[in-house]
PyMOL Python script that loads the backbone (N, CA, C, O; Angstrom):
from pymol import cmd

cmd.read_pdbstr("""\
ATOM      1  N   MET A   1       0.749  -1.113  -0.106  1.00  0.00           N
ATOM      2  CA  MET A   1      -0.037   0.048  -0.062  1.00  0.00           C
ATOM      3  C   MET A   1       0.965   1.322   0.065  1.00  0.00           C
ATOM      4  O   MET A   1       0.824   2.242  -0.741  1.00  0.00           O
ATOM      5  N   LEU A   2       1.813   1.382   0.903  1.00  0.00           N
ATOM      6  CA  LEU A   2       2.713   2.542   1.141  1.00  0.00           C
ATOM      7  C   LEU A   2       4.044   2.176   0.587  1.00  0.00           C
ATOM      8  O   LEU A   2       5.016   2.307   1.331  1.00  0.00           O
ATOM      9  N   GLN A   3       4.224   1.707  -0.695  1.00  0.00           N
ATOM     10  CA  GLN A   3       5.334   1.292  -1.205  1.00  0.00           C
ATOM     11  C   GLN A   3       6.325   2.566  -1.836  1.00  0.00           C
ATOM     12  O   GLN A   3       7.551   2.496  -1.920  1.00  0.00           O
ATOM     13  N   SER A   4       5.634   3.532  -2.181  1.00  0.00           N
ATOM     14  CA  SER A   4       6.255   4.760  -2.941  1.00  0.00           C
ATOM     15  C   SER A   4       6.857   5.669  -1.739  1.00  0.00           C
ATOM     16  O   SER A   4       6.174   6.266  -0.907  1.00  0.00           O
ATOM     17  N   PRO A   5       8.211   5.656  -1.811  1.00  0.00           N
ATOM     18  CA  PRO A   5       8.936   6.618  -0.996  1.00  0.00           C
ATOM     19  C   PRO A   5       8.401   8.002  -0.785  1.00  0.00           C
ATOM     20  O   PRO A   5       8.396   8.528   0.328  1.00  0.00           O
ATOM     21  N   THR A   6       7.944   8.591  -1.884  1.00  0.00           N
ATOM     22  CA  THR A   6       7.313   9.941  -2.019  1.00  0.00           C
ATOM     23  C   THR A   6       5.917  10.157  -1.336  1.00  0.00           C
ATOM     24  O   THR A   6       5.540  11.195  -0.793  1.00  0.00           O
ATOM     25  N   LEU A   7       5.312   9.136  -1.448  1.00  0.00           N
ATOM     26  CA  LEU A   7       4.089   9.051  -0.797  1.00  0.00           C
ATOM     27  C   LEU A   7       4.359   8.951   0.709  1.00  0.00           C
ATOM     28  O   LEU A   7       3.909   9.799   1.479  1.00  0.00           O
ATOM     29  N   ARG A   8       5.146   7.840   1.155  1.00  0.00           N
ATOM     30  CA  ARG A   8       5.430   7.846   2.582  1.00  0.00           C
ATOM     31  C   ARG A   8       5.872   9.146   3.127  1.00  0.00           C
ATOM     32  O   ARG A   8       5.396   9.593   4.171  1.00  0.00           O
ATOM     33  N   ALA A   9       6.759   9.748   2.449  1.00  0.00           N
ATOM     34  CA  ALA A   9       7.375  11.077   2.808  1.00  0.00           C
ATOM     35  C   ALA A   9       6.281  12.011   3.134  1.00  0.00           C
ATOM     36  O   ALA A   9       6.145  12.505   4.253  1.00  0.00           O
ATOM     37  N   ALA A  10       5.501  12.244   2.125  1.00  0.00           N
ATOM     38  CA  ALA A  10       4.400  13.191   2.020  1.00  0.00           C
ATOM     39  C   ALA A  10       3.480  12.992   3.327  1.00  0.00           C
ATOM     40  O   ALA A  10       3.111  13.963   3.988  1.00  0.00           O
ATOM     41  N   LEU A  11       3.132  11.659   3.656  1.00  0.00           N
ATOM     42  CA  LEU A  11       2.324  11.335   4.619  1.00  0.00           C
ATOM     43  C   LEU A  11       3.011  11.627   6.097  1.00  0.00           C
ATOM     44  O   LEU A  11       2.342  11.996   7.061  1.00  0.00           O
ATOM     45  N   ALA A  12       4.338  11.424   6.136  1.00  0.00           N
ATOM     46  CA  ALA A  12       4.971  11.643   7.378  1.00  0.00           C
ATOM     47  C   ALA A  12       4.981  13.165   7.561  1.00  0.00           C
ATOM     48  O   ALA A  12       4.707  13.698   8.636  1.00  0.00           O
ATOM     49  N   PHE A  13       5.341  13.894   6.349  1.00  0.00           N
ATOM     50  CA  PHE A  13       5.282  15.501   6.768  1.00  0.00           C
ATOM     51  C   PHE A  13       3.897  15.980   7.133  1.00  0.00           C
ATOM     52  O   PHE A  13       3.723  16.806   8.028  1.00  0.00           O
ATOM     53  N   GLY A  14       2.899  15.443   6.417  1.00  0.00           N
ATOM     54  CA  GLY A  14       1.565  15.698   6.801  1.00  0.00           C
ATOM     55  C   GLY A  14       1.130  15.534   8.247  1.00  0.00           C
ATOM     56  O   GLY A  14       0.377  16.304   8.845  1.00  0.00           O
ATOM     57  N   SER A  15       1.747  14.338   8.780  1.00  0.00           N
ATOM     58  CA  SER A  15       1.516  13.956  10.251  1.00  0.00           C
ATOM     59  C   SER A  15       2.191  15.046  11.150  1.00  0.00           C
ATOM     60  O   SER A  15       1.677  15.572  12.137  1.00  0.00           O
ATOM     61  N   LEU A  16       3.449  15.294  10.629  1.00  0.00           N
ATOM     62  CA  LEU A  16       4.133  16.379  11.430  1.00  0.00           C
ATOM     63  C   LEU A  16       3.655  17.694  11.575  1.00  0.00           C
ATOM     64  O   LEU A  16       3.619  18.345  12.619  1.00  0.00           O
ATOM     65  N   SER A  17       3.216  18.109  10.219  1.00  0.00           N
ATOM     66  CA  SER A  17       2.523  19.414  10.219  1.00  0.00           C
ATOM     67  C   SER A  17       1.238  19.318  10.885  1.00  0.00           C
ATOM     68  O   SER A  17       0.958  20.337  11.516  1.00  0.00           O
ATOM     69  N   ALA A  18       0.448  18.467  10.925  1.00  0.00           N
ATOM     70  CA  ALA A  18      -0.855  18.375  11.790  1.00  0.00           C
ATOM     71  C   ALA A  18      -0.397  18.512  13.135  1.00  0.00           C
ATOM     72  O   ALA A  18      -0.945  19.388  13.803  1.00  0.00           O
ATOM     73  N   TRP A  19       0.480  17.836  13.656  1.00  0.00           N
ATOM     74  CA  TRP A  19       0.980  17.742  14.960  1.00  0.00           C
ATOM     75  C   TRP A  19       1.263  19.263  15.434  1.00  0.00           C
ATOM     76  O   TRP A  19       0.635  19.709  16.394  1.00  0.00           O
ATOM     77  N   LEU A  20       2.217  20.053  14.749  1.00  0.00           N
ATOM     78  CA  LEU A  20       2.408  21.230  14.907  1.00  0.00           C
ATOM     79  C   LEU A  20       1.434  22.258  15.070  1.00  0.00           C
ATOM     80  O   LEU A  20       1.438  23.051  16.012  1.00  0.00           O
ATOM     81  N   VAL A  21       0.434  22.236  13.961  1.00  0.00           N
ATOM     82  CA  VAL A  21      -0.712  22.973  14.048  1.00  0.00           C
ATOM     83  C   VAL A  21      -1.662  22.738  15.245  1.00  0.00           C
ATOM     84  O   VAL A  21      -2.232  23.655  15.836  1.00  0.00           O
ATOM     85  N   LEU A  22      -1.775  21.495  15.535  1.00  0.00           N
ATOM     86  CA  LEU A  22      -2.632  21.218  16.834  1.00  0.00           C
ATOM     87  C   LEU A  22      -1.977  21.692  18.118  1.00  0.00           C
ATOM     88  O   LEU A  22      -2.614  22.216  19.031  1.00  0.00           O
ATOM     89  N   LEU A  23      -0.636  21.474  18.136  1.00  0.00           N
ATOM     90  CA  LEU A  23       0.119  21.863  19.288  1.00  0.00           C
ATOM     91  C   LEU A  23       0.038  23.275  19.574  1.00  0.00           C
ATOM     92  O   LEU A  23      -0.237  23.678  20.704  1.00  0.00           O
ATOM     93  N   PHE A  24       0.270  24.067  18.572  1.00  0.00           N
ATOM     94  CA  PHE A  24       0.393  25.493  18.661  1.00  0.00           C
ATOM     95  C   PHE A  24      -0.922  26.155  18.825  1.00  0.00           C
ATOM     96  O   PHE A  24      -1.060  27.249  19.372  1.00  0.00           O
ATOM     97  N   SER A  25      -1.875  25.446  18.331  1.00  0.00           N
ATOM     98  CA  SER A  25      -3.288  26.166  18.618  1.00  0.00           C
ATOM     99  C   SER A  25      -3.960  25.559  19.869  1.00  0.00           C
ATOM    100  O   SER A  25      -5.179  25.641  20.021  1.00  0.00           O
ATOM    101  N   GLY A  26      -3.215  24.994  20.698  1.00  0.00           N
ATOM    102  CA  GLY A  26      -3.534  24.544  22.062  1.00  0.00           C
ATOM    103  C   GLY A  26      -4.284  23.399  22.156  1.00  0.00           C
ATOM    104  O   GLY A  26      -4.707  23.069  23.264  1.00  0.00           O
ATOM    105  N   VAL A  27      -4.551  22.651  21.061  1.00  0.00           N
ATOM    106  CA  VAL A  27      -5.355  21.369  21.386  1.00  0.00           C
ATOM    107  C   VAL A  27      -4.223  20.209  21.733  1.00  0.00           C
ATOM    108  O   VAL A  27      -3.200  19.906  21.119  1.00  0.00           O
ATOM    109  N   THR A  28      -4.759  19.708  22.876  1.00  0.00           N
ATOM    110  CA  THR A  28      -3.750  18.755  23.565  1.00  0.00           C
ATOM    111  C   THR A  28      -4.253  17.236  23.415  1.00  0.00           C
ATOM    112  O   THR A  28      -3.418  16.333  23.368  1.00  0.00           O
ATOM    113  N   LEU A  29      -5.456  17.000  23.349  1.00  0.00           N
ATOM    114  CA  LEU A  29      -6.270  15.748  23.198  1.00  0.00           C
ATOM    115  C   LEU A  29      -5.426  14.836  24.195  1.00  0.00           C
ATOM    116  O   LEU A  29      -5.037  13.739  23.794  1.00  0.00           O
ATOM    117  N   GLY A  30      -5.148  15.250  25.437  1.00  0.00           N
ATOM    118  CA  GLY A  30      -4.511  14.462  26.534  1.00  0.00           C
ATOM    119  C   GLY A  30      -3.020  14.255  25.938  1.00  0.00           C
ATOM    120  O   GLY A  30      -2.336  15.149  25.441  1.00  0.00           O
ATOM    121  N   ARG A  31      -2.659  12.914  26.084  1.00  0.00           N
ATOM    122  CA  ARG A  31      -1.239  12.612  25.577  1.00  0.00           C
ATOM    123  C   ARG A  31      -1.328  11.925  24.006  1.00  0.00           C
ATOM    124  O   ARG A  31      -0.350  11.398  23.478  1.00  0.00           O
ATOM    125  N   ALA A  32      -2.517  12.014  23.431  1.00  0.00           N
ATOM    126  CA  ALA A  32      -2.747  11.451  22.386  1.00  0.00           C
ATOM    127  C   ALA A  32      -2.304  12.165  21.101  1.00  0.00           C
ATOM    128  O   ALA A  32      -2.386  11.616  20.002  1.00  0.00           O
ATOM    129  N   ILE A  33      -1.814  13.461  21.285  1.00  0.00           N
ATOM    130  CA  ILE A  33      -1.329  14.269  20.332  1.00  0.00           C
ATOM    131  C   ILE A  33       0.077  13.825  19.898  1.00  0.00           C
ATOM    132  O   ILE A  33       0.448  14.034  18.743  1.00  0.00           O
ATOM    133  N   TYR A  34       0.839  13.239  20.767  1.00  0.00           N
ATOM    134  CA  TYR A  34       2.137  12.833  20.533  1.00  0.00           C
ATOM    135  C   TYR A  34       2.215  11.431  19.775  1.00  0.00           C
ATOM    136  O   TYR A  34       3.259  10.803  19.596  1.00  0.00           O
ATOM    137  N   LEU A  35       0.961  11.047  19.363  1.00  0.00           N
ATOM    138  CA  LEU A  35       0.999   9.838  18.469  1.00  0.00           C
ATOM    139  C   LEU A  35       1.187  10.249  17.009  1.00  0.00           C
ATOM    140  O   LEU A  35       1.547   9.425  16.169  1.00  0.00           O
ATOM    141  N   LEU A  36       0.925  11.621  16.689  1.00  0.00           N
ATOM    142  CA  LEU A  36       1.310  12.082  15.417  1.00  0.00           C
ATOM    143  C   LEU A  36       2.675  12.008  14.886  1.00  0.00           C
ATOM    144  O   LEU A  36       2.977  11.586  13.770  1.00  0.00           O
ATOM    145  N   PRO A  37       3.661  12.559  15.993  1.00  0.00           N
ATOM    146  CA  PRO A  37       4.981  12.490  15.488  1.00  0.00           C
ATOM    147  C   PRO A  37       5.485  11.117  15.400  1.00  0.00           C
ATOM    148  O   PRO A  37       6.410  10.816  14.646  1.00  0.00           O
ATOM    149  N   VAL A  38       4.804  10.171  16.268  1.00  0.00           N
ATOM    150  CA  VAL A  38       5.331   8.779  16.192  1.00  0.00           C
ATOM    151  C   VAL A  38       4.980   8.306  14.879  1.00  0.00           C
ATOM    152  O   VAL A  38       5.812   7.704  14.200  1.00  0.00           O
ATOM    153  N   ALA A  39       3.818   8.531  14.470  1.00  0.00           N
ATOM    154  CA  ALA A  39       3.233   8.055  13.189  1.00  0.00           C
ATOM    155  C   ALA A  39       4.190   8.537  11.983  1.00  0.00           C
ATOM    156  O   ALA A  39       4.476   7.806  11.034  1.00  0.00           O
ATOM    157  N   ALA A  40       4.659   9.896  12.146  1.00  0.00           N
ATOM    158  CA  ALA A  40       5.369  10.541  11.186  1.00  0.00           C
ATOM    159  C   ALA A  40       6.731   9.728  11.196  1.00  0.00           C
ATOM    160  O   ALA A  40       7.135   9.299  10.116  1.00  0.00           O
ATOM    161  N   LEU A  41       7.378   9.517  12.212  1.00  0.00           N
ATOM    162  CA  LEU A  41       8.744   8.652  12.313  1.00  0.00           C
ATOM    163  C   LEU A  41       8.377   7.223  11.677  1.00  0.00           C
ATOM    164  O   LEU A  41       9.133   6.700  10.857  1.00  0.00           O
ATOM    165  N   ALA A  42       7.277   6.664  12.059  1.00  0.00           N
ATOM    166  CA  ALA A  42       7.063   5.382  11.538  1.00  0.00           C
ATOM    167  C   ALA A  42       6.888   5.397  10.030  1.00  0.00           C
ATOM    168  O   ALA A  42       7.429   4.610   9.253  1.00  0.00           O
ATOM    169  N   LEU A  43       6.020   6.444   9.694  1.00  0.00           N
ATOM    170  CA  LEU A  43       6.053   6.454   8.210  1.00  0.00           C
ATOM    171  C   LEU A  43       7.116   6.834   7.191  1.00  0.00           C
ATOM    172  O   LEU A  43       7.053   6.491   6.010  1.00  0.00           O
ATOM    173  N   PHE A  44       8.088   7.555   7.711  1.00  0.00           N
ATOM    174  CA  PHE A  44       8.990   8.168   6.862  1.00  0.00           C
ATOM    175  C   PHE A  44       9.837   7.158   6.255  1.00  0.00           C
ATOM    176  O   PHE A  44      10.106   6.206   6.988  1.00  0.00           O
ATOM    177  N   PRO A  45      10.371   7.146   4.955  1.00  0.00           N
ATOM    178  CA  PRO A  45      10.982   6.061   4.141  1.00  0.00           C
ATOM    179  C   PRO A  45      12.471   6.115   4.478  1.00  0.00           C
ATOM    180  O   PRO A  45      13.246   6.675   3.702  1.00  0.00           O
ATOM    181  N   TRP A  46      12.900   5.547   5.623  1.00  0.00           N
ATOM    182  CA  TRP A  46      14.321   5.767   6.251  1.00  0.00           C
ATOM    183  C   TRP A  46      15.090   4.881   5.219  1.00  0.00           C
ATOM    184  O   TRP A  46      16.098   5.399   4.738  1.00  0.00           O
ATOM    185  N   ARG A  47      14.772   3.658   4.821  1.00  0.00           N
ATOM    186  CA  ARG A  47      15.683   3.083   3.760  1.00  0.00           C
ATOM    187  C   ARG A  47      15.960   3.906   2.485  1.00  0.00           C
ATOM    188  O   ARG A  47      16.977   3.678   1.831  1.00  0.00           O
ATOM    189  N   TRP A  48      15.183   4.745   2.161  1.00  0.00           N
ATOM    190  CA  TRP A  48      15.074   5.577   1.013  1.00  0.00           C
ATOM    191  C   TRP A  48      16.376   6.426   1.162  1.00  0.00           C
ATOM    192  O   TRP A  48      17.042   6.672   0.157  1.00  0.00           O
ATOM    193  N   LEU A  49      16.739   6.861   2.345  1.00  0.00           N
ATOM    194  CA  LEU A  49      17.764   7.900   2.646  1.00  0.00           C
ATOM    195  C   LEU A  49      19.281   7.227   2.491  1.00  0.00           C
ATOM    196  O   LEU A  49      20.296   7.892   2.286  1.00  0.00           O
ATOM    197  N   ARG A  50      19.239   5.816   2.626  1.00  0.00           N
ATOM    198  CA  ARG A  50      20.517   5.193   2.679  1.00  0.00           C
ATOM    199  C   ARG A  50      21.229   5.463   1.268  1.00  0.00           C
ATOM    200  O   ARG A  50      20.674   5.470   0.169  1.00  0.00           O
ATOM    201  N   LYS A  51      22.740   5.710   1.579  1.00  0.00           N
ATOM    202  CA  LYS A  51      23.478   5.848   0.274  1.00  0.00           C
ATOM    203  C   LYS A  51      23.682   4.457  -0.584  1.00  0.00           C
ATOM    204  O   LYS A  51      24.158   3.482  -0.002  1.00  0.00           O
ATOM    205  N   PRO A  52      23.400   4.394  -1.660  1.00  0.00           N
ATOM    206  CA  PRO A  52      23.539   3.335  -2.667  1.00  0.00           C
ATOM    207  C   PRO A  52      24.879   2.480  -2.531  1.00  0.00           C
ATOM    208  O   PRO A  52      25.910   3.100  -2.274  1.00  0.00           O
ATOM    209  N   GLU A  53      24.914   1.505  -2.640  1.00  0.00           N
ATOM    210  CA  GLU A  53      26.234   0.582  -2.542  1.00  0.00           C
ATOM    211  C   GLU A  53      27.016   1.141  -3.773  1.00  0.00           C
ATOM    212  O   GLU A  53      26.516   1.544  -4.823  1.00  0.00           O
ATOM    213  N   ALA A  54      28.516   1.082  -3.399  1.00  0.00           N
ATOM    214  CA  ALA A  54      29.199   1.599  -4.811  1.00  0.00           C
ATOM    215  C   ALA A  54      29.095   0.391  -5.840  1.00  0.00           C
ATOM    216  O   ALA A  54      29.005  -0.815  -5.614  1.00  0.00           O
ATOM    217  N   ASP A  55      29.132   1.047  -6.966  1.00  0.00           N
ATOM    218  CA  ASP A  55      29.062   0.166  -8.187  1.00  0.00           C
ATOM    219  C   ASP A  55      30.596  -0.282  -8.521  1.00  0.00           C
ATOM    220  O   ASP A  55      31.464   0.514  -8.879  1.00  0.00           O
ATOM    221  N   PRO A  56      30.788  -1.682  -8.347  1.00  0.00           N
ATOM    222  CA  PRO A  56      32.293  -2.058  -8.661  1.00  0.00           C
ATOM    223  C   PRO A  56      32.714  -1.696 -10.032  1.00  0.00           C
ATOM    224  O   PRO A  56      33.888  -1.534 -10.366  1.00  0.00           O
ATOM    225  N   SER A  57      31.703  -1.581 -10.791  1.00  0.00           N
ATOM    226  CA  SER A  57      32.282  -1.390 -12.333  1.00  0.00           C
ATOM    227  C   SER A  57      32.714   0.119 -12.448  1.00  0.00           C
ATOM    228  O   SER A  57      33.104   0.504 -13.550  1.00  0.00           O
ATOM    229  N   ILE A  58      32.681   0.854 -11.569  1.00  0.00           N
ATOM    230  CA  ILE A  58      33.241   2.274 -11.440  1.00  0.00           C
ATOM    231  C   ILE A  58      34.200   2.453 -10.477  1.00  0.00           C
ATOM    232  O   ILE A  58      33.963   2.591  -9.277  1.00  0.00           O
ATOM    233  N   ASP A  59      35.607   2.452 -11.148  1.00  0.00           N
ATOM    234  CA  ASP A  59      36.739   2.463 -10.307  1.00  0.00           C
ATOM    235  C   ASP A  59      36.960   3.918  -9.163  1.00  0.00           C
ATOM    236  O   ASP A  59      37.328   3.934  -7.988  1.00  0.00           O
ATOM    237  N   SER A  60      36.579   4.993 -10.048  1.00  0.00           N
ATOM    238  CA  SER A  60      36.796   6.244  -9.361  1.00  0.00           C
ATOM    239  C   SER A  60      36.171   7.419 -10.086  1.00  0.00           C
ATOM    240  O   SER A  60      35.815   7.249 -11.253  1.00  0.00           O
ATOM    241  N   GLU A  61      36.012   8.550  -9.524  1.00  0.00           N
ATOM    242  CA  GLU A  61      35.335   9.638 -10.120  1.00  0.00           C
ATOM    243  C   GLU A  61      36.347  10.361 -11.149  1.00  0.00           C
ATOM    244  O   GLU A  61      35.920  11.104 -12.034  1.00  0.00           O
ATOM    245  N   SER A  62      37.604  10.112 -10.983  1.00  0.00           N
ATOM    246  CA  SER A  62      38.442  10.764 -11.907  1.00  0.00           C
ATOM    247  C   SER A  62      38.535   9.959 -13.309  1.00  0.00           C
ATOM    248  O   SER A  62      38.982  10.491 -14.325  1.00  0.00           O
ATOM    249  N   ASP A  63      38.071   8.624 -13.264  1.00  0.00           N
ATOM    250  CA  ASP A  63      38.190   8.006 -14.582  1.00  0.00           C
ATOM    251  C   ASP A  63      36.851   8.478 -15.203  1.00  0.00           C
ATOM    252  O   ASP A  63      36.855   8.750 -16.404  1.00  0.00           O
ATOM    253  N   ALA A  64      35.806   8.588 -14.551  1.00  0.00           N
ATOM    254  CA  ALA A  64      34.608   9.294 -15.264  1.00  0.00           C
ATOM    255  C   ALA A  64      34.755  10.661 -15.858  1.00  0.00           C
ATOM    256  O   ALA A  64      34.152  10.991 -16.879  1.00  0.00           O
ATOM    257  N   LEU A  65      35.555  11.438 -15.211  1.00  0.00           N
ATOM    258  CA  LEU A  65      35.867  12.668 -15.625  1.00  0.00           C
ATOM    259  C   LEU A  65      36.808  12.671 -16.862  1.00  0.00           C
ATOM    260  O   LEU A  65      36.639  13.503 -17.754  1.00  0.00           O
ATOM    261  N   GLU A  66      37.724  11.815 -16.914  1.00  0.00           N
ATOM    262  CA  GLU A  66      38.623  11.633 -17.976  1.00  0.00           C
ATOM    263  C   GLU A  66      37.772  11.049 -19.226  1.00  0.00           C
ATOM    264  O   GLU A  66      38.015  11.383 -20.386  1.00  0.00           O
ATOM    265  N   ASP A  67      36.840  10.221 -18.894  1.00  0.00           N
ATOM    266  CA  ASP A  67      36.077   9.790 -20.064  1.00  0.00           C
ATOM    267  C   ASP A  67      35.036  10.795 -20.666  1.00  0.00           C
ATOM    268  O   ASP A  67      34.666  10.720 -21.838  1.00  0.00           O
ATOM    269  N   LEU A  68      34.631  11.654 -19.860  1.00  0.00           N
ATOM    270  CA  LEU A  68      33.897  12.882 -20.251  1.00  0.00           C
ATOM    271  C   LEU A  68      34.705  13.880 -21.219  1.00  0.00           C
ATOM    272  O   LEU A  68      34.229  14.416 -22.219  1.00  0.00           O
ATOM    273  N   LEU A  69      35.898  14.014 -20.778  1.00  0.00           N
ATOM    274  CA  LEU A  69      36.793  14.933 -21.425  1.00  0.00           C
ATOM    275  C   LEU A  69      37.294  14.271 -22.672  1.00  0.00           C
ATOM    276  O   LEU A  69      37.455  15.004 -23.647  1.00  0.00           O
ATOM    277  N   ASP A  70      37.532  13.156 -22.774  1.00  0.00           N
ATOM    278  CA  ASP A  70      37.978  12.249 -23.880  1.00  0.00           C
ATOM    279  C   ASP A  70      36.759  12.329 -25.079  1.00  0.00           C
ATOM    280  O   ASP A  70      36.989  12.322 -26.289  1.00  0.00           O
ATOM    281  N   ASP A  71      35.634  12.392 -24.554  1.00  0.00           N
ATOM    282  CA  ASP A  71      34.274  12.331 -25.493  1.00  0.00           C
ATOM    283  C   ASP A  71      34.326  13.796 -26.150  1.00  0.00           C
ATOM    284  O   ASP A  71      34.088  13.880 -27.354  1.00  0.00           O
ATOM    285  N   ASP A  72      34.595  14.831 -25.492  1.00  0.00           N
ATOM    286  CA  ASP A  72      34.590  16.190 -26.118  1.00  0.00           C
ATOM    287  C   ASP A  72      35.806  16.525 -27.031  1.00  0.00           C
ATOM    288  O   ASP A  72      35.886  17.572 -27.673  1.00  0.00           O
ATOM    289  N   GLY A  73      36.767  15.518 -27.030  1.00  0.00           N
ATOM    290  CA  GLY A  73      38.021  15.897 -27.768  1.00  0.00           C
ATOM    291  C   GLY A  73      39.040  16.664 -27.027  1.00  0.00           C
ATOM    292  O   GLY A  73      39.982  17.150 -27.654  1.00  0.00           O
ATOM    293  N   VAL A  74      38.931  16.829 -25.657  1.00  0.00           N
ATOM    294  CA  VAL A  74      39.889  17.600 -24.962  1.00  0.00           C
ATOM    295  C   VAL A  74      40.678  16.552 -24.329  1.00  0.00           C
ATOM    296  O   VAL A  74      40.148  15.561 -23.827  1.00  0.00           O
ATOM    297  N   SER A  75      41.959  16.755 -24.343  1.00  0.00           N
ATOM    298  CA  SER A  75      42.913  15.817 -23.691  1.00  0.00           C
ATOM    299  C   SER A  75      43.620  16.344 -22.466  1.00  0.00           C
ATOM    300  O   SER A  75      44.426  15.633 -21.866  1.00  0.00           O
TER     301      SER A  75
END
""", "prot")
cmd.dss("prot")
cmd.show_as("cartoon", "prot")
cmd.util.cbc("prot")
cmd.orient("prot")
C-alpha cells in the first residue's frame, strides 16, 4: 500500500505538520497528540535515505571525468 517513498514522505510530513498545528493552537487531546509525530517517524521512508552501494564497475570519479573529457575531444 505505502511502497512509494514519495507518498510515505508526504504522509510523514503531513502528520508532523498536523501535530505542529494542533500543538500551537492549544489542542492537547491528552497525550494522544504525541501519536502524530510517532506516526510520522514510522511512516518516513528511512531506507530511501541510505547511500547506494558503490558500483564495482566504476573505479573512481576521476576515470569518469577523463571519459567525459575524451568524448569532448579535449585531452
